[in-house]
N, C-alpha and C positions, 0 to 999 in steps of 0.2 A: 206842393208842386215843385218848390225849390229843392226839397229833399229828394224827390223822384228824379229831377233833372240831374242833380249832383251824383246820384247813384248811377245813372246811365253813363254820364261822362267818366266816372271812375271806372266803370266796367269796361268801356271802350279803351281807356288809357291802359288798363292792365292787360287787356287782350292784345293791344298793339305791342306792348312791352314783351308779352309772352311770345308773340310771333317773331319779334325782332331777336329775342334771345334764342329761339328755336333755329332761326336762320343762321345766326352766328355760330351756334353749336354745330350745325351741319357743315358750315364752311371750315370751322376750326378742327377738322378731323385729321389734319396733317400734324406731325410732331411739332411741338411748340417752336423750336428753333427753325425748323423748315418752314413753318407758317410765317414767321417773321421775315425770313429770307425771301419767301415768295411774295409777301406784301411789297417788299422792296423792288422785286422784279416788275411787279404790276404798275409801279409808279416810275419806271425807268425808260418808258418808250421814246422819250425825246432824244435818247442817244442813238436811235436808229435813223439813218438817213432816208430821204424820200424814195429814192430808187430802190433801196432795199425793202422798204415797206410794201412797195408795189409787188415785189416778188413774193413776199410773205403772204400778201392778200390772195395770191393765186392758190396757195394751199388752203387758205380760209374759204375761198369760193368753192373749192373742191369739196370740202367738208360740208359746207352749207347746202350745196346742191343735193348731196346724198341724204343729209338729214331731212330735208324737205320732202324727199320721196319715200323715206322709210315709214313703215306702218307701225312700228313699235320700237321702244328703246333697247330691246334685247338684240337687235341687229347691230353688228359691229362695223367699224371703219378701221381697217388695218393699215399701219404704216411700217415700212422697214427703212431705218436710217442707215445709210451706207457710206463708208469711207474705205480706204485701201486695206488697212490692217484690222479694222474693228477693234481698235485699241484705245482711242481717246475720244475724238469728236463724235463718232457714231454712237458710242455709249452715252456720252453727255446728251446728245440729241434724243436718244431713246428715253432717257430718264426725264428730261425737262418737258418734252412734248406730252408725256403721260401725266406728269404732275400738273401741267397747265390745264389739261382736260379735267382733272379732279378739281382743281382750284376754281375753275369757271363753271363747273357743273355740266360739262358737255359729256353726256353719257355715250357709252359704246365705242370709245376710242381705245384701240389696242396698239401699243408700239413695240417694235422689235428692232434689232440691229444686226448688221453683218458686214463683211468685207469682201473684197475680191480675193482675199486670202486670209487665213486665220493666224494670229500671233498670240497675244495675251491682253487682257484688260489691264492697261497700264496702271501701276499702283499710284502714280502721281495724279491721274484722273480720278481714281478711287478716293484719294485723300481730299481732293478738291470738293467732291460731292459730299464727303463726310463733314467737311468744314461748313458746308451749306446747310447741314442738318439732315441729310439723307443717311439712313442706316444701311451700311454695307458690311456683311460679315462673310469672311472666307469660309467655305464649307468643304474645301478639298480635304480628303482624308489623310493625305501624306504630304510631307514637306518636299520642296524641290519640284513641284509640279510646274511645268513651264507655261501652262494655260489654266490657272486656277479658276474655280467656280465660286461665284459670290451669290449670296442671298440678299436681295434689296428690299427694304421696307420703308414706307414713307408715312405710315400712320396705322393705328390699330384697326381701323375700319376697312383697310385695303389689303388685298392679297399680296403676298410676297412674290417677288420676281426673281427668277434664276438668270444670272448674267455671267457670260464668259465670251471669249473671242471665238468667232466662227465665220464661215462664208455665208453670204446672204442667202444661199440656196440650202442652208442647213435645215434638217427636218423640223426643228423647233420653230422656224419662221414660216409665214404664210406662203403658199405656192401660187395662188391666183387671187384676183380681185383685191389687190392691195396697191397702195401708193408708195413709190420709192422716193426718198429724199436724199440726194447726193450732197454730202457735207464736205467733200474735199475735191479739189480740181482734178487730181489724178484719177480718182474713181469715176468722176464725171466723164473724163476723156477716155479712159480705158474700158468703161462699161456703158457704152451708148444705148444699149438695149438691156433692160432688166426683165428677164423672163418671168412671165406671169403678172407683171404689174400693169394696171390699167391707167396709171398716171405716173409721171416722172417729173420731179422738181429738182433744180440745181440751186442749192443755197450754200456755197462754199464758205468755210471759216479757215482762218490761218491756223496752222498746226502748232499747238503749244510746245511740241517737241523741240522747237528751235531754241528753247531756253533750258533744256535738260542739262543738268550738271553745272548750271550757272547760279550766281547769287539771286537772280531774278526769277528762278524756276517757280517758286510758290506763287509769286505775284502773277506771272503769266498764266498759270493754270487757273488761278482764281478769276482772272479777267476773262478767260475764254469760257469758263463755266458760267459766269454771270452774263456774258454776251449771248451765248446759246440759250440760256434760260430766258433772258429778256425777249429775244426774238420769237421763241416758240410761245411764250406767254402772250405776245402781241397777236400771234395767229389765233389763239383761242379767245382772246378778248374781242377780236374782230368777228369771229364766228358768233359769239354770244350776242353781240350787237346786231348782226345781220338777222339772226333768228328772231330776236325781239322785235325788230322793225317789221319783219314779214308777218308776225302775228298781229301787229297793230296796223 
């Protein structure tokens, strides 16, 4: 009897360990350095003030409402992150909102970015993301391109993303049934109506450009990268909790 009971307990223990290991393997599909950085973002929510959290929850409520109405996980929820030049903050927002969805297992989230005008994906923002563990490779075929194209990868199990500066109306971006997130005050002011968007949110961040060419340049870009990552991770953490509560 004791032997049988011990066998059952051992089986249950090993089963639980196997499930835990499977869960962790599924979660740890980001590149290792990016996974570690992401774990840090997920434990950094105390740096977001109360008023800011309420604004971020509005994005979370938008996602939760749609997810609850969807019939299957193949349906997508599209976001276009917008700032004036699609150079720094909008690209950072596109990357971190997508990674946050992967990290928390929120299926069907697709992120894009654009500006009210096109310039270039700023190399300082590129470098900040690379320091965080995101793989960004320039794919432009010739030197001197004023608006180079990058290939972004966050893990072997995820598709690569093509990134470059463009207007938010660019053919690569969704044309309807998407949410716009305005991440700079100028774009928010100059673009009060985003054509095709069924929702619009204003979450402005300070432009790291203010430190370009100064000794604090790298620090400023790293801080902005971390701030945007933290806030968009908060959004997806909130969605995850909302969906779990509604199921129970």
